C-alpha positions as CSV (number, residue, x, y, z in Angstrom):
1,X,0.0,0.0,0.0
2,X,1.3,3.4,-0.9
3,X,0.0,7.0,-1.4
4,X,1.4,10.4,-2.3
5,X,0.3,13.6,-0.6
6,X,1.2,16.8,-2.5
7,X,0.0,20.4,-3.1
8,X,0.9,24.0,-2.1
9,X,-1.4,23.8,0.9
10,X,1.3,22.0,2.8
11,X,-0.3,22.2,6.3
12,X,-3.3,20.2,5.1
13,X,-1.3,17.7,3.0
14,X,1.1,17.0,5.9
15,X,-1.7,16.8,8.5
16,X,-3.6,14.3,6.4
17,X,-0.4,12.3,5.6
18,X,0.3,12.0,9.3
19,X,-3.4,11.1,10.0
20,X,-3.1,8.3,7.5
21,X,0.0,7.0,9.3
22,X,-1.7,7.2,12.7
23,X,-4.7,5.2,11.4
24,X,-2.3,2.5,10.1
25,X,-0.4,2.3,13.4
26,X,-3.7,1.6,15.3
27,X,-4.3,-1.5,13.2
28,X,-1.3,-3.5,14.5
29,X,2.3,-3.7,15.3
30,X,4.6,-2.0,12.8
31,X,8.2,-0.9,12.4
32,X,7.9,2.9,11.7
33,X,10.6,4.6,9.6
34,X,10.6,8.3,8.7
35,X,13.0,9.4,6.0
36,X,13.8,13.0,5.0
37,X,14.1,12.6,1.2
38,X,15.7,16.0,0.8
39,X,18.5,15.6,3.2
40,X,19.2,11.9,3.1
41,X,21.6,10.6,0.5
42,X,19.9,8.6,-2.3
43,X,22.1,5.6,-1.6
44,X,20.9,5.6,2.1
45,X,17.3,5.7,1.0
46,X,17.8,2.8,-1.4
47,X,19.5,0.8,1.4
48,X,16.6,1.4,3.8
49,X,14.0,0.5,1.2
50,X,15.8,-2.7,0.1
51,X,16.6,-3.9,3.6
52,X,14.4,-6.4,5.5
53,X,12.2,-5.4,8.4
54,X,13.4,-6.4,11.9
55,X,11.8,-9.7,12.9
56,X,9.7,-9.6,9.7
57,X,7.5,-6.9,11.3
58,X,5.5,-5.0,8.7
59,X,6.9,-1.6,8.0
60,X,5.3,1.9,7.7
61,X,7.7,4.2,5.8
62,X,7.1,7.9,5.8
63,X,9.1,9.4,2.9
64,X,9.2,13.2,3.0
65,X,10.3,15.6,0.2
66,X,11.6,13.0,-2.1
67,X,11.2,15.4,-5.0
68,X,13.8,17.7,-3.5
69,X,16.5,15.1,-3.4
70,X,19.5,16.2,-5.5
71,X,19.7,12.8,-7.1
72,X,15.9,12.5,-7.8
73,X,16.4,11.7,-11.5
74,X,17.9,8.3,-10.4
75,X,16.2,7.9,-7.1
76,X,12.5,8.4,-8.1
77,X,12.5,5.6,-10.7
78,X,14.0,3.2,-8.1
79,X,11.3,4.2,-5.5
80,X,8.5,3.7,-8.0
81,X,9.8,0.3,-9.0
82,X,10.2,-0.6,-5.3
83,X,6.5,0.5,-4.6
84,X,5.3,-1.8,-7.4
85,X,7.0,-4.9,-6.2
86,X,6.8,-4.4,-2.4
87,X,3.5,-5.7,-1.0
88,X,4.5,-6.0,2.7
89,X,5.2,-2.3,3.6
90,X,3.0,0.7,3.8
91,X,4.7,3.7,2.2
92,X,3.3,7.2,2.7
93,X,5.1,9.9,0.6
94,X,4.7,13.6,1.2
95,X,5.9,16.6,-0.8
96,X,6.0,20.2,0.6
97,X,5.1,21.6,-2.8
98,X,3.0,21.2,-5.8
99,X,4.7,18.9,-8.3
100,X,3.9,19.2,-12.0
101,X,1.2,16.7,-13.0
102,X,3.1,15.7,-16.2
103,X,6.0,14.2,-14.3
104,X,6.3,10.5,-14.2
105,X,6.4,10.7,-10.5
106,X,2.9,12.2,-10.2
107,X,1.5,10.3,-13.1
108,X,2.4,7.0,-11.3
109,X,0.2,7.8,-8.3
110,X,-2.5,9.5,-10.2
111,X,-3.1,6.6,-12.6
112,X,-3.6,4.4,-9.6
113,X,-5.9,6.8,-7.8
114,X,-3.3,7.1,-5.0
115,X,-2.6,10.8,-5.4
116,X,-4.0,13.1,-2.7
117,X,-3.6,16.8,-3.6
118,X,-4.2,19.8,-1.4
119,X,-4.0,23.2,-3.0
120,X,-4.6,26.7,-1.6
121,X,-8.2,27.4,-0.9
122,X,-10.1,30.3,-2.4
123,X,-11.5,32.7,0.2
124,X,-15.1,31.3,-0.1
125,X,-13.7,27.7,0.2
126,X,-11.5,28.7,3.1
127,X,-14.5,30.1,5.0
128,X,-16.4,26.9,4.4
129,X,-13.4,24.9,5.6
130,X,-13.2,27.2,8.7
131,X,-16.8,26.5,9.5
132,X,-16.3,22.8,9.2
133,X,-13.2,22.9,11.5
134,X,-15.2,24.9,14.1
135,X,-17.9,22.3,14.0
136,X,-15.4,19.5,14.4
137,X,-14.0,21.2,17.5
138,X,-17.6,21.8,18.9
139,X,-17.3,25.6,18.6
140,X,-20.7,27.4,18.1
141,X,-20.0,30.4,15.8
142,X,-22.1,32.6,13.6
143,X,-21.3,32.5,9.8
144,X,-20.4,36.2,9.9
145,X,-17.9,35.5,12.7
146,X,-16.5,32.5,10.8
147,X,-15.6,34.9,8.0
148,X,-14.0,37.3,10.5
149,X,-12.1,34.4,12.0
150,X,-10.8,33.5,8.5
151,X,-9.7,37.1,8.0
152,X,-7.9,37.1,11.3
153,X,-6.2,33.9,10.4
154,X,-5.0,35.4,7.1
155,X,-6.7,32.6,5.2
156,X,-3.9,30.3,6.5
157,X,-5.0,26.8,7.5
158,X,-2.4,26.3,10.2
159,X,-3.0,29.7,11.7
160,X,-6.8,29.0,11.7
161,X,-6.1,25.8,13.6
162,X,-4.0,27.6,16.2
163,X,-6.7,30.3,16.6
164,X,-9.5,27.8,17.1
165,X,-7.4,26.0,19.8
166,X,-6.7,29.4,21.4
167,X,-10.4,30.1,21.5
168,X,-11.1,26.7,23.1
169,X,-8.5,27.3,25.8
170,X,-9.5,30.9,26.8
171,X,-13.3,31.2,26.3
172,X,-15.7,30.1,29.0
173,X,-18.4,29.3,26.5
174,X,-18.5,27.2,23.4
175,X,-20.5,30.0,21.7
176,X,-18.0,32.5,20.2
177,X,-18.9,36.2,20.1
178,X,-17.5,39.2,18.2
179,X,-15.9,40.3,21.5
180,X,-14.1,36.9,21.8
181,X,-12.6,37.4,18.4
182,X,-11.6,41.0,19.0
183,X,-10.1,40.4,22.4
184,X,-8.5,36.9,21.9
185,X,-7.7,36.4,18.2
186,X,-5.0,38.8,17.1
187,X,-4.2,39.4,13.5
188,X,-0.6,38.2,13.5
189,X,0.1,39.7,10.1
190,X,-1.0,43.1,11.4
191,X,1.2,42.6,14.4
192,X,4.1,41.8,12.1
193,X,3.5,45.0,10.1
194,X,3.5,47.0,13.4
195,X,6.8,45.3,14.3
196,X,8.2,46.1,10.9
197,X,7.4,49.8,11.4
198,X,9.0,49.7,14.9
199,X,12.1,48.1,13.5
200,X,12.3,50.7,10.7
201,X,11.9,53.5,13.3
202,X,14.5,52.1,15.7
203,X,18.2,53.0,15.5
204,X,19.1,49.4,16.3
205,X,16.2,47.8,14.5
206,X,16.4,44.9,12.1
207,X,13.5,45.5,9.7
208,X,14.8,43.1,7.0
209,X,14.5,40.2,9.5
210,X,10.9,41.0,10.2
211,X,10.2,41.6,6.5
212,X,11.6,38.1,5.7
213,X,9.4,36.6,8.3
214,X,6.3,38.2,6.7
215,X,7.3,37.2,3.2
216,X,7.9,33.6,4.5
217,X,4.2,33.5,5.4
218,X,3.6,33.6,1.6
219,X,2.0,37.1,1.9
220,X,1.7,38.9,-1.4
221,X,4.2,41.9,-1.3
222,X,1.5,44.0,-3.0
223,X,-0.7,43.3,0.0
224,X,1.9,44.5,2.5
225,X,2.2,48.0,1.1
226,X,-1.5,48.9,1.7
227,X,-1.2,47.5,5.3
228,X,1.9,49.6,6.0
229,X,0.1,52.7,4.5
230,X,-3.0,51.9,6.7
231,X,-0.9,51.7,9.8
232,X,0.9,54.9,9.0
233,X,-2.5,56.6,8.4
234,X,-3.7,55.4,11.8
235,X,-0.5,56.7,13.4
236,X,-0.8,60.1,11.8
237,X,-4.5,60.4,12.7
238,X,-3.9,59.3,16.3
239,X,-1.0,61.8,16.6
240,X,-3.3,64.6,15.4
241,X,-6.1,63.5,17.8
242,X,-3.9,63.1,20.8
243,X,-2.2,66.5,20.1
244,X,-5.7,68.0,20.2
245,X,-6.5,66.2,23.5
246,X,-9.2,63.8,22.2
247,X,-10.1,61.1,24.8
248,X,-9.6,57.4,24.1
249,X,-13.3,56.7,23.4
250,X,-13.5,59.5,20.8
251,X,-10.3,58.3,19.1
252,X,-11.7,54.8,18.8
253,X,-15.0,56.1,17.4
254,X,-13.3,58.4,14.8
255,X,-10.8,55.8,13.7
256,X,-13.5,53.0,13.8
257,X,-11.2,50.7,15.8
258,X,-11.7,48.6,19.0
259,X,-11.1,50.8,22.1
260,X,-8.4,48.4,23.4
261,X,-6.2,49.2,20.3
262,X,-6.0,52.9,21.1
263,X,-3.3,52.7,23.7
264,X,-0.8,50.7,21.5
265,X,-1.6,53.3,18.7
266,X,-0.8,56.2,21.0
267,X,2.5,54.5,22.1
268,X,3.4,54.0,18.4
269,X,2.6,57.5,17.4
270,X,4.8,58.9,20.2
271,X,7.8,57.3,18.4
272,X,7.2,59.4,15.3
273,X,7.6,63.1,14.7
274,X,5.7,64.7,11.8
275,X,8.8,64.8,9.7
276,X,9.2,61.0,9.9
277,X,5.6,60.4,9.1
278,X,5.8,62.7,6.0
279,X,9.0,61.0,4.9
280,X,7.5,57.5,5.1
281,X,4.4,58.6,3.2
282,X,6.5,60.0,0.4
283,X,8.6,56.9,0.2
284,X,5.6,54.6,0.2
285,X,3.8,56.7,-2.5
286,X,6.9,56.7,-4.8
287,X,7.5,53.0,-4.4
288,X,3.8,52.2,-4.9
289,X,3.9,54.1,-8.2
290,X,7.1,52.5,-9.4
291,X,5.7,49.0,-8.6
292,X,2.3,49.7,-10.3
293,X,4.1,50.9,-13.5
294,X,6.3,47.8,-13.5
295,X,9.6,49.6,-12.9
296,X,10.4,47.8,-9.7
297,X,9.8,44.4,-8.2
298,X,7.5,44.5,-5.1
299,X,9.9,42.6,-2.9
300,X,12.7,44.9,-3.9
301,X,10.5,47.9,-3.2
302,X,9.7,46.6,0.3
303,X,13.4,46.0,0.9
304,X,14.3,49.6,-0.2
305,X,11.5,50.9,2.1
306,X,13.0,49.1,5.0
307,X,16.6,50.1,4.4
308,X,16.5,53.7,3.1
309,X,14.6,55.4,5.8
C-alpha cells in the first residue's frame, strides 16, 4: 500500500499524511521509519527500502520531500519500482510543494488513484473549511464570525487551527462572540506589520529580518504596502487627535477601531515626529507608483523601504 500527498497547501497535506499513518499504526504492530528525502543521500534511502524489516514486522515508511533530493532523477525511478514490487510495507510519501502533473512521479500515483492533492483554498472555500473545523471542535460560531475568524487567520489553515485552539483554551463558553474574536484572536500579520514599522523606526532595528518573516508567510508583497500605509495613516490620525486632546473613546470612534487598540496606537505615534511620518508617506507613495508601472519588483520595493529610511 502506498500513497502520495502533495500540493501547495502544505499544512493540510502534511496533516492528512500523518493522520493516514496514525490510522495505520492503530491497526497492529509495525516498524515505523521516517525518511527526509531532501537531506538523506539517495544511496541511504535505497539501502533502507531494500533492507528487510526487523523480525519480519510489517513496516510503515514515511518518505518526505523525495522530489527535493539532489539525485531525484535516479532515485525516483527506483522508488516507483520498489513500490510496485513491495507488498508488505505501507509507504506514505509527502511533498511540501505542488509537483507538475506531467512528471512520471505524479502520473504514477494519479493513474492508480493514489494521489492526494491539497492546493490553496479560495476565500469562499476557506470560510467553508473554517466553518467545518469549528464544527469539528464543537465551537458554536455565527457564519459572519467565521468569515471574521478566517480574515484574522489570514486565510492560512495552520493559523486557523491555532486560533481555534486558542479560543477553546481561553473562552468560558463554546459559543463564540465578536468580543471573543476582537479580544482573543490577534491578527498576526497586522502585528508583524507594526513590528516592521517599529524596527524601521529604531536605530538598532532589524527590519529586514521582520520583512523576511512576513514574506515567508507567503504574503503577497502587494498586500503588505497597503497595510503599511493603513498603519501609517492610523499613526498620523492618532497623533493629530492626541495632540488636540481627544479622549480614548472618541479616538476609537473616529478611527473606527476597537477601544483596546487605542493605547498601542498612541504608544506607536509617540515614536514618530511629523517629519518621519511625512518622509515615510512620500517613500511609500513613490514606491507604490514604481511598482504599479512595473519599474520595480514589489519585494525589492519593500526592501528599499525598510533600508532607506
